[in-house]
C-alpha positions in Angstrom: 96.5 82.3 98.6 94.4 84.0 101.3 97.4 85.8 102.6 98.2 87.2 99.2 94.6 88.4 98.7 94.7 90.1 102.2 98.0 91.9 101.2 96.5 93.0 97.9 93.5 94.5 99.7 95.7 96.3 102.2 97.9 97.6 99.3 94.7 98.8 97.6 93.6 100.7 100.7 97.1 102.3 100.9 96.9 103.2 97.2 93.5 104.8 97.6 94.7 106.7 100.7 97.7 108.0 98.7 95.5 109.0 95.8 93.3 111.0 98.3 96.4 112.8 99.7 97.6 113.6 96.1 94.1 114.9 95.3 94.0 117.1 98.4 97.4 118.5 97.4 96.2 119.2 93.9 92.9 120.8 95.1 94.9 123.3 97.2 96.8 125.2 94.5 99.9 126.8 96.0 103.2 127.4 94.2 105.2 126.0 97.1 103.1 122.8 97.0 104.0 121.9 93.4 107.2 120.2 94.5 105.3 118.1 97.0 102.7 117.2 94.4 105.4 116.0 92.0 107.1 114.0 94.7 103.8 112.5 95.8 103.0 111.5 92.2 106.5 109.9 91.8 106.1 108.0 95.1 102.6 106.9 93.9 103.9 105.7 90.6 106.7 103.8 92.3 104.2 102.2 94.6 102.0 101.1 91.6 105.0 99.6 89.9 106.0 97.7 93.1 102.4 96.6 93.5 102.3 95.3 89.9 105.5 93.4 90.4 104.2 91.9 93.6 100.9 90.8 92.0 102.7 89.3 89.0 
């Protein structure tokens, strides 16, 4: 149970870090960065789905 909680905390930290990266990309509006923002959001969504599956 402790191991699972530690993994969840680590996953949350990674999730928060990814959110900050996405926010930084969104804050800097450049036409060529739109592709990267979309990719980052897709990766983030995949990570959230994987995280939910792992938790359940």
